[in-house]
N, C-alpha and C positions, 0 to 999 in steps of 0.2 A: 541514387546509387543502388545497384543491384546487390542481392544478398551475398554473392561470392566476393564481390569487390569490397563490400562492407566488412566481411569476416577477414579477408586478406589484410585490409588496412588496419582493422582492429588488432590483429595479431602483431603486425609491425609496430603499431603505436604502443602496445603493451611492452614489447621487447625494448623499445626505445625508452619508455618510462622507467623500466627496471634498470636502465643505464643512466637515469637521471635527466632525461629530456622532458622539460616542462612544456614545450610546445606540443609534443605528442600527447601529453596528458591533457592539454587544453582541447585537443581534438576529441578525446574520449569524453571529456566533460560535455562538450557540445552535443555529442550523440546521445548520451545517457541522462543528462540533467532533466529534460522534460519528464521522462518516465519515472525517474527517482523522485522528482518533486511531487508528481501526482500520487505516487505510492505513499510517500511520507505524509503528505497532506491528509490522506484518508486515515492515517493512523493518529496524527496529532490534532487534526481538525481545525487548524488555524494557519493562515497564510504566513504571517511573520515568523511564527515558531517553526513552520515547515521549512522556510528559507534557511533559518539557523541550523536546523537538523541536516538539511541537504548540504550546507556548507561544511558542517562537521563530517558528514559522510565522505565527501570528496577529499577533504583534508586527510582523513584516515586512509582512504584509498591511495592517496599519493605517498603517505608515509610508509604504508605496508605493501606497496605494489611489488616489491621484490619477493614477497612471500606468496604471491599469486602463482598458481600452477596452471600452465597453458592447457593441460589435458582436461580441465574442468571448464564449464561455461562461465564466461566472464560476468554475465548478468547475474548468475546465481551468487557469485562471490560479492558483487556489488550490492545486491539485495540483502545479503547477510549483514554487511556493514551497515546499511541503511536501517535494517531491523534493529540491530544492536544500539545504534545511535538513537533511534526513536524510543526504544525501551528505556534507555538511560534518561532521555528527556522526560518521558512520562513518569518515571519513578521519582525523578528530582522535583518535578513541578507538581505532581499529583493534582491534575486539573479537576475543576468542578464539573461533574457530569450530571446532566439532568436525568431524572428517573424516566423510565419508558413512558409512564402515564403522562408526565408533563410534556415530553416531546410529542406524544400522540395528540394532545390538546393543541399545542402550538401548530403542528403541521395540519391537523384537520381544520383549524380555524382558517389557515391560509387557503386551503382548498375550498372550503365552503364560501368564503368571501370572494371568490373569483367568479366572474361572469362566464368564463370559459372553463369551468371546472373539469369537464371531461378531457378537453384538449390538454390542459395543464397536467392533469393526472397522467395521461398517456405519455407526454413528453418528459415529465419529471420524476417518473417512478424510480429511476436509477438514483436520482438525487435524494429522494426520500429514503431509499434503502441505505444509501451511503450515510445519511444523517443518523439513521437508526443503528448503524454499526457502532456508534459511540456509546450505546447502552450495553454493548457486549463486554465481556471480560477482555483484558488485553490479549490473551491467547486466542479467544474466539474471534476478535476483531482482526487479529493478524492473519489467521488461516483463512477466514472468510475473504478478506481483502486480497490475499495472494491468489486464492482459487477463483473467485468470481469476479473480482474487479481487475486483477492483473492477468488472469487466464493461465496461471501456472498449474502444472500437474502435481499430483501428490508427492511423487518422488523428489521433485525439485523443492517443494515446500518443506519436506523433511530435512533436506540439506540446509536450507536457509534457517529454519527454526530450531533445528536439532531435536525436534519432537519425533517420536516414533510414528509410523504410518497409522497405527491404531489411535494414537492421541490426536493426530491431525484429523482423522475421520470423526472421532468423537467430538472434537471442538467444532468441526463443520456442522455436524448434526445439531448440536446445541445452539449454535449461532443461527442456523436456518429456522429452528424451532422458535427461538426468541423473536426473530424478525417476523415470522409468519403470525405469531400471536399478536404482536403490536399491529400488524397490517390488518388482521381480522378485526381488532377493536376499532380500527379506523374505517372498517368496511371497504377496504381496498382488496383484500384477499379473502375469498369465501370458502376455500376448501378446509 
């Protein structure tokens, strides 16, 4: 489906949802569920919990769809709901997060024990970085994920997180610094 057709259908589906059409909402879920699941998974770090958070996200989107304003990007509105649901989950569960040094040892052991260390390193560097994001503070993980893993611009991140542009940039800086430090210890990043 081309972008124009997608946007046209999306706007129709949203209007229909605001009128109580569950079938139109199902179309929206079909389009956005993979992206929202990938985003939430990066924040909560667990498949089963991510599924629960995504379900909660779409439930809230359905309940509050009448409050959505068509002049804003729908994806920003949906990411905001997913962010809030993820934060609620993280605060309620308070998951055990390994310290950066422990993660570094586990990940470097996996790399050293591989016969194809260099190929594995090249193919999985994004997975390593995603794993390392779990050592960041929740705000740092959130803005890092939105910027570098979801590809959103700072303006959109400020709308989703309700953080100022300065706070977004500060958290991004600290997140990158923390990840680079662990990667340096693992001898993956040399600068």
